[in-house]
GUDREN-253952 format. One record per residue: residue in one letter; x, y, z of N, C-alpha, C, O in turn; residue number from 1. Coordinates in steps of 0.1 Angstrom, whole numbers, plus 2048, in hexadecimal, padded with zeros to 3 digits. Atoms other than C-alpha are relative to their C-alpha. Example, Ala and Ser with C-alpha at 12.3 -4.5 7.8 and 13.67 -1.06 7.14 Angstrom:
BEGIN
LUMVEX  resn  n_px  n_py  n_pz  ca_px  ca_py  ca_pz  c_px  c_py  c_pz  o_px  o_py  o_pz  resi
LUMVEX     a   809   7F4   800    87B    7D3    84E   809   80C   800   813   80C   807     1
LUMVEX     s   7F7   7F5   800    889    7F5    847   7F8   80B   808   7FD   816   809     2
REM end
This chain:
BEGIN
LUMVEX  resn  n_px  n_py  n_pz  ca_px  ca_py  ca_pz  c_px  c_py  c_pz  o_px  o_py  o_pz  resi
LUMVEX     m   809   800   80B    A8A    DEA    61A   7FA   80E   7FE   7F7   812   7F3     1
LUMVEX     g   807   7F3   800    A7C    E0C    623   7EF   800   801   7E9   80A   800     2
LUMVEX     v   810   803   803    A56    DFE    622   7FC   7FC   813   801   7F3   81A     3
LUMVEX     s   808   801   7F1    A43    E01    646   7F3   7FC   7FB   7EF   7FF   7EF     4
LUMVEX     a   811   809   7FD    A1F    DEE    64C   7F8   809   804   7FA   812   80C     5
LUMVEX     w   809   7FE   7F0    A02    DF6    657   7FA   7F4   800   7F5   7ED   7F8     6
LUMVEX     s   7FF   80D   7F8    9FF    DDD    66D   7F0   7FB   801   7E7   801   806     7
LUMVEX     l   80E   80B   7FE    9E1    DC0    66A   7F8   808   7F9   7EC   807   7FD     8
LUMVEX     a   80E   7F9   804    9CD    DD9    652   7F9   7F6   7F6   7FF   7ED   7F0     9
LUMVEX     l   809   80A   808    9B0    DC7    63E   7FC   80B   7F8   7FA   817   7FB    10
LUMVEX     v   802   7FB   80C    9A9    DD1    61D   7F1   800   7F9   7F2   7F6   7F2    11
LUMVEX     l   811   801   808    982    DD4    60C   807   801   7F0   80D   80B   7EC    12
LUMVEX     g   7F8   7FD   80D    98E    DCD    5E6   7F2   802   7F9   7E8   805   7FF    13
LUMVEX     s   80A   7FC   808    977    DCF    5C9   7F4   7F6   7FF   7F5   7EC   7F7    14
LUMVEX     g   80D   80B   803    956    DBE    5CB   802   7F4   80B   7F9   7EB   80C    15
LUMVEX     a   805   809   7F6    95D    DAA    5E7   810   800   80B   81A   804   806    16
LUMVEX     c   7F6   7FA   7F8    976    DAC    609   80A   7F4   7FE   807   7E8   7FC    17
LUMVEX     w   7F4   809   801    999    D9C    606   80A   809   80A   80D   815   80A    18
LUMVEX     g   7F7   7FA   7F7    9B2    D9D    624   80F   806   7FA   817   7FE   7FD    19
LUMVEX     n   7F6   7FF   802    9D0    DAF    617   80A   80B   80A   806   816   80E    20
LUMVEX     e   7F7   7F6   7F6    9ED    DBF    62C   802   80D   7F9   804   80D   7ED    21
LUMVEX     l   7FD   7F5   807    9F2    DE2    627   80F   805   802   815   804   80D    22
LUMVEX     y   7F1   7FD   7FB    A15    DEF    624   801   80F   7F8   7F9   814   7F1    23
LUMVEX     r   7FA   7F1   805    A26    E11    61C   80E   801   7FA   817   7FA   7FF    24
LUMVEX     e   7F3   800   807    A44    E19    606   801   810   801   7FA   818   7FB    25
LUMVEX     q   7F8   7F4   804    A59    E38    60F   80B   804   7FC   80D   810   7FA    26
LUMVEX     a   7F2   7FC   804    A7C    E35    606   804   805   7F3   810   806   7F1    27
LUMVEX     e   7F8   7FC   810    A7F    E40    5E0   7F2   803   7FB   7E8   7FD   7FD    28
LUMVEX     t   80B   7FC   80B    A68    E51    5C9   7FE   7F7   7F5   808   7F3   7EF    29
LUMVEX     y   800   806   80E    A59    E3E    5AC   7F9   808   7F9   7F3   811   7FF    30
LUMVEX     p   80A   7F6   80A    A47    E4E    58E   7F7   7F5   7FE   7F8   7E9   7FB    31
LUMVEX     t   80E   805   807    A23    E46    58B   800   7F3   7F7   7FC   7E8   7F9    32
LUMVEX     t   7FF   808   80D    A28    E37    56A   806   7F6   7FF   806   7EF   7F5    33
LUMVEX     s   7F9   80E   801    A3E    E1B    575   805   7FD   80C   80E   804   810    34
LUMVEX     l   7FE   802   7F2    A40    E0A    597   807   7F2   7FE   80A   7EB   808    35
LUMVEX     a   7F2   80B   802    A58    DED    58A   805   7FF   80B   800   7F7   812    36
LUMVEX     l   7F5   7FC   7F7    A6F    DF6    5A2   7FA   7F9   80F   7FD   7F0   816    37
LUMVEX     l   806   804   7F2    A58    DF5    5C0   7F9   7F0   801   7F7   7EA   80B    38
LUMVEX     v   806   80D   800    A48    DD5    5B7   80C   7F4   803   80C   7EB   80C    39
LUMVEX     k   7F5   806   7FE    A67    DC6    5B1   807   7FB   813   808   7F0   818    40
LUMVEX     r   802   800   7F5    A6F    DD0    5D6   7FA   7F7   80D   7FF   7F1   816    41
LUMVEX     v   80A   808   7F7    A50    DC4    5E6   7FC   7F2   7FA   7FA   7E9   802    42
LUMVEX     s   807   811   804    A44    DA4    5D3   806   7F5   80B   800   7EC   811    43
LUMVEX     p   7F9   80F   7FC    A62    D8D    5E2   7F9   7FD   80F   7FC   7F2   815    44
LUMVEX     a   802   802   7F1    A52    D91    605   7ED   7FB   800   7E7   7F9   80A    45
LUMVEX     v   80F   805   800    A2C    D85    5F8   802   7F1   7F9   808   7EE   7EE    46
LUMVEX     v   7FC   80B   800    A29    D62    5FA   7F3   7FA   7FE   7E9   801   800    47
LUMVEX     r   80B   807   801    A0F    D48    5F1   7FC   7F9   80D   804   7F5   816    48
LUMVEX     i   803   808   7F2    9FB    D36    60C   7F6   7F5   7FB   7EB   7F7   7F7    49
LUMVEX     r   80C   80B   802    9EA    D15    606   7FB   7FB   80E   801   7FF   818    50
LUMVEX     g   804   803   7F4    9D8    D07    622   7F2   7F2   7FC   7E8   7F3   7F5    51
LUMVEX     w   808   80D   7FD    9C5    CE1    626   7F8   7FE   80A   7FD   801   815    52
LUMVEX     g   80A   804   7F5    9A8    CD6    63D   7F4   7FB   7FD   7F1   7F8   7F2    53
LUMVEX     v   80E   801   805    983    CCF    640   7F9   809   806   7F7   808   812    54
LUMVEX     p   80B   7F6   7FC    96C    CEC    642   7FB   7FB   80B   7F9   7EF   80E    55
LUMVEX     s   805   804   7F2    95F    CF3    662   7ED   7FE   7FF   7E6   7FA   808    56
LUMVEX     e   80D   7FF   801    93A    CF7    652   7F9   7F3   800   7FF   7E9   7FD    57
LUMVEX     p   806   809   7FB    91E    CE0    65B   7FE   7F4   7F5   7F9   7F8   7EA    58
LUMVEX     r   802   808   806    91F    CBD    64B   7F1   801   7F3   7E6   804   7F7    59
LUMVEX     i   80C   800   805    907    CBC    62C   7F8   7F2   800   7FF   7E8   7FD    60
LUMVEX     f   809   80A   7FF    8EB    CA2    62F   7F8   7FA   7F3   7F2   801   7EB    61
LUMVEX     d   806   806   80F    8E0    C8A    613   7F2   7FE   804   7F1   7F6   80E    62
LUMVEX     p   80D   803   7FB    8BB    C8B    617   7F9   7F0   7FA   7EE   7EB   7FC    63
LUMVEX     e   807   80B   805    8B7    C6B    603   808   7F4   807   802   7E9   808    64
LUMVEX     a   7FA   80E   7FB    8D2    C53    615   7FA   806   811   7F4   7FE   818    65
LUMVEX     g   809   7FB   7F1    8C5    C66    638   80F   800   80B   80E   803   817    66
LUMVEX     f   7F4   7FB   7F6    8EC    C69    646   806   80D   7FA   803   811   7EE    67
LUMVEX     p   7F7   7FA   803    904    C84    644   80B   7FF   7F7   812   7F5   7FA    68
LUMVEX     d   7F7   800   806    91D    C89    62A   80D   7FD   807   80D   801   812    69
LUMVEX     p   7F3   800   7F8    941    C82    636   808   80D   7FD   805   812   7F2    70
LUMVEX     p   7FA   7F2   800    957    CA1    63A   80C   7FF   7F3   813   7F5   7F1    71
LUMVEX     t   7FA   7FE   80D    969    CAC    619   80D   805   801   80C   80C   80C    72
LUMVEX     p   7F3   7F9   7FD    98F    CB9    619   7FE   80C   7F6   7F8   80E   7EC    73
LUMVEX     r   803   7EE   809    991    CDD    60D   80E   804   7FE   817   7FF   805    74
LUMVEX     e   7F5   7FC   7FE    9AE    CEE    604   7FB   814   7F9   7F4   819   7F1    75
LUMVEX     w   801   7F0   802    9B1    D17    604   80C   805   7FB   817   802   7FF    76
LUMVEX     q   7F2   7F5   804    9C8    D30    5F2   7FE   80B   803   7F4   80F   808    77
LUMVEX     g   800   7F7   7FB    9D3    D4D    5F8   80E   808   801   818   802   7FC    78
LUMVEX     a   7F3   7F9   801    9F1    D66    5FD   806   806   80D   7FF   807   816    79
LUMVEX     g   7FC   7FB   7EC    A05    D73    61E   80C   806   7FC   811   805   7F0    80
LUMVEX     v   7F5   7F5   800    A21    D8C    624   80B   7FD   809   808   7FD   815    81
LUMVEX     i   7F4   804   7F4    A45    D83    636   801   80D   808   805   819   804    82
LUMVEX     v   7FB   7EF   7F7    A47    D9C    652   80B   802   806   80F   80D   80A    83
LUMVEX     d   7F7   800   7FA    A64    D90    661   809   7F5   7FD   806   7EA   801    84
LUMVEX     a   7F8   80A   803    A7F    D7D    653   807   7F4   807   807   7E7   805    85
LUMVEX     m   7FC   808   7F4    A91    D70    66D   7FA   7F5   803   7FD   7EA   7FF    86
LUMVEX     a   80A   807   7FA    A75    D63    680   7F7   7F7   7F5   7F0   7EE   7F9    87
LUMVEX     g   80A   807   80C    A64    D56    65D   7F2   800   805   7EB   7F6   808    88
LUMVEX     l   80E   7FB   7FC    A43    D6B    668   7F8   802   7F3   7FC   809   7EB    89
LUMVEX     i   80B   7FC   809    A26    D6B    650   7F5   805   803   7F1   800   80E    90
LUMVEX     v   80D   7FA   800    A06    D7F    64F   7F8   7FF   7F6   7F9   805   7EB    91
LUMVEX     t   80C   802   80C    9E7    D72    63C   7F4   803   806   7F2   807   812    92
LUMVEX     a   811   803   7FB    9C1    D6F    63D   7FF   7F6   808   803   7EA   805    93
LUMVEX     n   802   80D   7F6    9B7    D5C    65B   7F4   7F4   7F8   7F3   7E9   7FD    94
LUMVEX     h   808   808   807    99C    D4C    643   803   7F8   7F9   7FD   7EE   7F6    95
LUMVEX     l   7F7   80C   804    9B6    D3C    632   803   7F0   805   802   7E5   800    96
LUMVEX     i   7FB   808   7FC    9C2    D2A    64A   7F9   7F9   80F   7FD   7EF   815    97
LUMVEX     a   80D   7FF   7F5    9A3    D2A    667   7FD   7F0   801   7FA   7EC   80C    98
LUMVEX     n   805   80D   802    99B    D02    65B   80B   7F5   7FE   809   7E9   7FD    99
LUMVEX     a   7F5   805   80D    9BD    CF9    64B   806   7F5   80F   807   7F9   81A   100
LUMVEX     t   7F5   809   7F6    9D1    CDA    661   80E   801   7F8   819   801   7FF   101
LUMVEX     t   7F5   7FD   807    9EB    CDF    648   801   80E   7F6   7F8   812   7EF   102
LUMVEX     v   7FC   7F1   807    9FC    D02    639   80A   7FD   7FC   811   7F4   802   103
LUMVEX     e   7F5   7FE   809    A13    D09    620   804   80B   7FD   7FB   813   7FC   104
LUMVEX     a   800   7F4   805    A27    D27    615   80A   7FC   7F6   813   7F4   7F9   105
LUMVEX     l   7F9   800   809    A36    D2A    5F3   805   80E   7FD   7FE   817   7F9   106
LUMVEX     v   7F6   7F1   7FD    A51    D48    5F4   805   802   7EE   805   7F9   7E6   107
LUMVEX     q   7FE   7FA   813    A5A    D59    5CE   80C   7F4   7FD   80C   7F0   7F1   108
LUMVEX     d   7F2   809   808    A7B    D40    5CB   7FD   7F4   800   805   7EB   7FF   109
LUMVEX     g   805   812   804    A63    D22    5C7   801   7F7   80C   7F9   7ED   80C   110
LUMVEX     r   804   808   7F8    A69    D13    5E9   7F0   7FF   808   7E8   808   80A   111
LUMVEX     v   80F   802   7F6    A4A    D02    5FC   802   800   80D   807   7F5   810   112
LUMVEX     l   7FB   801   7F6    A4E    D07    61E   7F1   7FB   809   7E6   7FE   806   113
LUMVEX     d   80A   804   7FA    A39    CF7    639   7FD   80C   809   805   815   809   114
LUMVEX     a   805   7F1   7FE    A25    D14    64D   7FC   7F8   80D   7F9   7EC   80D   115
LUMVEX     v   808   801   7F3    A1A    D16    677   7F6   807   802   7F6   813   7FE   116
LUMVEX     v   80B   7F1   7FD    9FE    D29    680   802   803   80F   801   7FB   819   117
LUMVEX     l   7FC   7F8   7EF    A08    D3F    6A0   7F7   806   803   7F2   801   80D   118
LUMVEX     v   80F   7F7   7F9    9E9    D56    6A5   7F6   803   7F6   7FA   80A   7ED   119
LUMVEX     r   80A   7FC   808    9C9    D5A    694   7F6   80B   807   7F6   80D   813   120
LUMVEX     s   808   7F7   7FF    9B0    D74    695   7F5   800   7F6   7F7   804   7EB   121
LUMVEX     d   80A   7FF   805    98D    D70    68A   7FA   80B   7FD   7F5   80B   7F2   122
LUMVEX     r   800   7F8   7FE    986    D90    692   802   80B   7F2   7FA   810   7EA   123
LUMVEX     d   7F5   7F9   806    99F    DA2    67E   801   7F6   7EE   806   7FB   7E4   124
LUMVEX     d   7FD   808   80C    99E    D85    65F   813   7FF   801   819   801   7F7   125
LUMVEX     v   7F4   7FF   801    9C4    D84    669   807   7F6   807   803   7F3   812   126
LUMVEX     a   7FB   80D   7FA    9DD    D66    66F   80E   804   7FE   812   80C   7F6   127
LUMVEX     l   7F0   7FE   800    A03    D65    678   801   7F2   7FE   7FA   7E9   802   128
LUMVEX     l   7FD   80C   805    A15    D49    669   80F   7FE   801   815   809   7FF   129
LUMVEX     r   7F1   802   7FF    A3C    D38    66E   805   7F7   7F7   7FF   7EC   7F5   130
LUMVEX     i   7F8   808   80D    A51    D2A    652   80F   801   809   813   80B   80E   131
LUMVEX     d   7EF   7FE   7FD    A77    D1F    65D   806   7FD   7F0   805   7F2   7EA   132
LUMVEX     a   7F8   7FE   80B    A8A    D2C    63F   808   808   802   807   80D   80E   133
LUMVEX     v   7F8   7F9   802    AA4    D40    637   801   809   7F3   7FA   806   7EA   134
LUMVEX     n   808   7F6   80C    AA8    D5D    61E   7F2   802   7FB   7EC   7FE   7F1   135
LUMVEX     l   80E   7F9   7FF    A8A    D6C    620   801   80C   7FB   80C   810   7FA   136
LUMVEX     h   802   7F4   802    A80    D8B    616   7F6   806   807   7EC   7FF   806   137
LUMVEX     a   807   7FF   7FD    A6A    DA0    62A   7FC   80E   802   805   816   801   138
LUMVEX     l   803   7F5   7FD    A53    DBD    633   7FF   803   80E   7FC   7FA   815   139
LUMVEX     d   802   7FD   7F1    A54    DD2    657   7F3   804   7FF   7ED   809   7F6   140
LUMVEX     l   80F   7FB   7FB    A35    DD6    667   802   80D   80A   808   80C   815   141
LUMVEX     e   7FE   7F6   7F5    A34    DF9    678   7F2   806   802   7E8   802   7FC   142
LUMVEX     k   80D   7FC   7FC    A18    E0D    687   7FC   809   7F2   804   80C   7EA   143
LUMVEX     p   807   7F8   80B    A01    E20    66E   802   80B   804   805   810   80F   144
LUMVEX     g   7FF   7F1   7FD    A00    E42    667   7F7   809   7F6   7F3   802   7ED   145
LUMVEX     a   80C   7FC   809    9E9    E58    655   7FD   7F8   7F1   806   7F2   7EB   146
LUMVEX     l   80A   803   80E    9D3    E4E    635   7F6   801   7FD   7EC   7FF   803   147
LUMVEX     d   80A   7F8   803    9C3    E5D    620   7F7   7F8   7F3   7FD   7EF   7ED   148
LUMVEX     v   807   803   80A    9A6    E53    606   805   806   7F1   802   812   7EE   149
LUMVEX     g   7FD   7F8   80B    9B4    E58    5E4   811   7FA   7FB   816   7F9   7F0   150
LUMVEX     e   7ED   807   7FC    9DC    E48    5ED   7FE   7F4   7F2   7F6   7EB   7F2   151
LUMVEX     p   7FE   80D   808    9E5    E31    5CF   804   7F8   808   809   7FC   812   152
LUMVEX     v   7FF   80D   7FC    9EB    E0D    5D8   803   7F4   7F6   7FD   7F2   7EC   153
LUMVEX     l   7FA   80C   809    9FC    DEE    5CA   7F7   7F4   80A   7F5   7F5   816   154
LUMVEX     a   806   80B   7F6    9E9    DCE    5D6   80C   7F1   7F4   80C   7EE   7E8   155
LUMVEX     i   7F4   807   807    A08    DB3    5CF   7F9   7EF   808   7F9   7ED   814   156
LUMVEX     d   808   80C   7F7    9F5    D8C    5D7   805   7F4   7F8   810   7F6   7F2   157
LUMVEX     d   7FB   80A   807    9F9    D67    5C6   7F1   7FB   800   7ED   7F5   80A   158
LUMVEX     p   809   807   7FF    9D7    D5C    5BB   800   7F7   7F8   805   7F7   7ED   159
LUMVEX     h   801   80F   806    9D0    D38    5B6   811   7FC   7FC   81A   801   803   160
LUMVEX     d   7F3   802   806    9F2    D29    5A2   803   808   7F5   80D   804   7EF   161
LUMVEX     w   7FC   7F6   80C    9F4    D43    587   80D   809   803   811   810   7FA   162
LUMVEX     g   7F6   7F9   7FF    A12    D54    59A   7FE   80D   806   7F2   810   808   163
LUMVEX     q   801   7F0   7FB    A16    D7A    5A9   7F9   805   7F7   7FA   802   7EB   164
LUMVEX     s   808   7F6   804    9FE    D92    5A1   800   80C   803   7FE   80E   80F   165
LUMVEX     v   7FE   7F2   7FA    A02    DB7    5A2   7F6   809   7FA   7F5   809   7EE   166
LUMVEX     t   807   7F7   809    9E6    DD2    59C   7FC   809   809   7FB   806   815   167
LUMVEX     f   801   7F3   7F8    9E0    DF5    5A8   7F6   80B   802   7ED   808   7F9   168
LUMVEX     g   80C   7F9   800    9C7    E0F    5AF   802   80B   80D   80C   812   80F   169
LUMVEX     i   7FE   7F4   7F6    9C0    E26    5CE   7F7   7FA   80C   7F2   7EF   80A   170
LUMVEX     v   804   802   7FA    9B2    E26    5EF   7F0   807   7FF   7ED   813   7FE   171
LUMVEX     s   811   7FB   801    98A    E29    5EE   7FA   807   80A   7F4   811   809   172
LUMVEX     a   80C   7FA   7F0    97B    E30    613   80A   7F9   80A   811   7EE   807   173
LUMVEX     l   7FB   807   7F2    98A    E29    635   7F5   7FF   80B   7EB   806   80A   174
LUMVEX     h   80A   807   7F4    975    E1B    653   7F4   7F7   7FB   7E9   7FB   7FC   175
LUMVEX     r   809   809   809    963    DFF    63F   7FE   7F5   808   806   7F0   810   176
LUMVEX     a   802   812   7FE    951    DDE    647   801   7F7   7FA   805   7F9   7EF   177
LUMVEX     c   7FC   80F   80B    953    DBD    639   7F7   7F8   808   7F6   7F7   814   178
LUMVEX     p   807   808   7F9    939    DA4    63D   80B   7F8   807   816   7FD   808   179
LUMVEX     g   7F6   809   7F9    94B    D86    652   808   806   809   808   7FF   813   180
LUMVEX     i   7F7   7FC   7F9    964    D9E    663   7FA   80B   80A   7F2   812   805   181
LUMVEX     a   807   7FA   7F6    95B    DB0    685   806   80B   7FD   7FF   815   7FE   182
LUMVEX     n   7F7   7F2   7FE    979    DCA    681   7F8   80A   7F6   7FB   808   7EB   183
LUMVEX     r   808   7F1   807    963    DEA    671   806   809   7FB   800   811   7F4   184
LUMVEX     n   7FA   7F4   802    981    DFF    66A   80D   7F9   7F4   819   7F7   7F5   185
LUMVEX     l   7FA   808   80B    98C    DEE    649   804   80D   7F4   7FF   818   7F4   186
LUMVEX     i   7FD   7F6   80E    99B    E01    628   7FA   7FB   7F5   7F8   7EF   7F3   187
LUMVEX     q   808   805   80C    989    DFF    60A   808   804   7F4   80C   810   7F5   188
LUMVEX     s   7F8   7FC   80B    99D    E01    5E9   7FB   7F6   7F4   7F8   7EB   7F6   189
LUMVEX     d   803   802   80E    994    DFB    5C3   808   7F7   7FA   805   7F0   7F0   190
LUMVEX     v   7F5   80C   805    9B3    DE5    5BD   7F8   7F5   7FB   7EF   7F1   802   191
LUMVEX     l   808   80B   801    9A5    DC8    5A9   809   7F6   803   815   7F7   800   192
LUMVEX     v   7F8   80C   7F9    9B0    DA8    5BB   7F3   7F3   7FD   7E6   7F3   7FC   193
LUMVEX     g   80A   80D   808    9A3    D84    5AE   801   7F7   80B   809   7FA   814   194
LUMVEX     q   804   80C   7FA    997    D63    5C0   80D   7FA   801   814   7F5   7F8   195
LUMVEX     g   7F2   808   7F9    9B4    D55    5D6   809   810   800   812   810   7F8   196
LUMVEX     s   7F9   7F5   800    9C2    D79    5DC   801   807   811   806   811   816   197
LUMVEX     s   803   7FD   7ED    9BA    D7B    603   810   7FC   803   817   7F5   7FD   198
LUMVEX     g   7F3   800   7FE    9D9    D81    616   80A   809   7FC   813   80C   804   199
LUMVEX     g   7F7   7F9   803    9ED    D96    600   804   80C   803   7FC   810   80B   200
LUMVEX     a   7FA   7F4   7FF    A00    DB7    601   7F7   80B   7FC   7F4   809   7F0   201
LUMVEX     l   803   7F1   80A    9F0    DDC    5FA   809   80A   808   808   80E   814   202
LUMVEX     v   7F5   7F8   800    A0C    DF2    5F8   800   80E   7FB   800   810   7EF   203
LUMVEX     i   804   7F3   807    A06    E17    5F8   80C   807   7FB   815   809   803   204
LUMVEX     y   7F3   7F7   808    A1E    E2A    5DE   7FD   80C   806   7F1   810   809   205
LUMVEX     m   7FB   7F2   7FC    A2B    E4A    5EC   80B   806   7F9   816   802   7F7   206
LUMVEX     a   7FB   7F8   80B    A36    E63    5D6   808   80A   80A   806   816   80D   207
LUMVEX     s   7F6   7F6   7F7    A54    E6E    5EF   80B   7F9   800   80E   7ED   7FF   208
LUMVEX     s   7F1   805   802    A77    E70    5F0   808   7FC   812   813   7F7   815   209
LUMVEX     s   7FD   7FF   7EF    A77    E71    61A   802   7ED   802   7FD   7E3   7FD   210
LUMVEX     a   801   810   7FC    A82    E50    629   7FA   7FA   80D   7FA   7EE   80F   211
REM end
């Protein structure tokens, strides 16, 4: 692939906090006016994540009846990124699956697969899932390098049931904080992301021909 990743980096989107993983494309030179080839290479590794469960928030009491309402099941939707095709490992946002008892991953070829939660981090809002499947497409996680404000980035996610969505922007700031996330070393970008985009990929566009 020639795509390396900023391992478990979280991103602040426009106006809200979204957990997107950050990836860097180094293998080829892409014209800034056409990023279609880059999207075609990266997008198969982005999957839709759906979780079902009962929220952990306190039950809502009915003041007239005098007893608590029963727990109501809820569905969470977002995205994730396959980081190991052989092992079926997916990185996603922790808040999507933290209270879920059932988790599914929808890969780009249409397969709907049961996902097992392996590791969760409330501090970083990151989770690692595993699916059992073949013919997966993955992006490689590597150690982060230097990142500068102003670098162009793509966001690839899967909001709601609309299908994959791609937006373009720049890195707006580094070392940011976000309410509800203890990690204070977040990356802010002006990429437009919608509700249900948490866990998707933020890919650095590099106009470089070096491998």
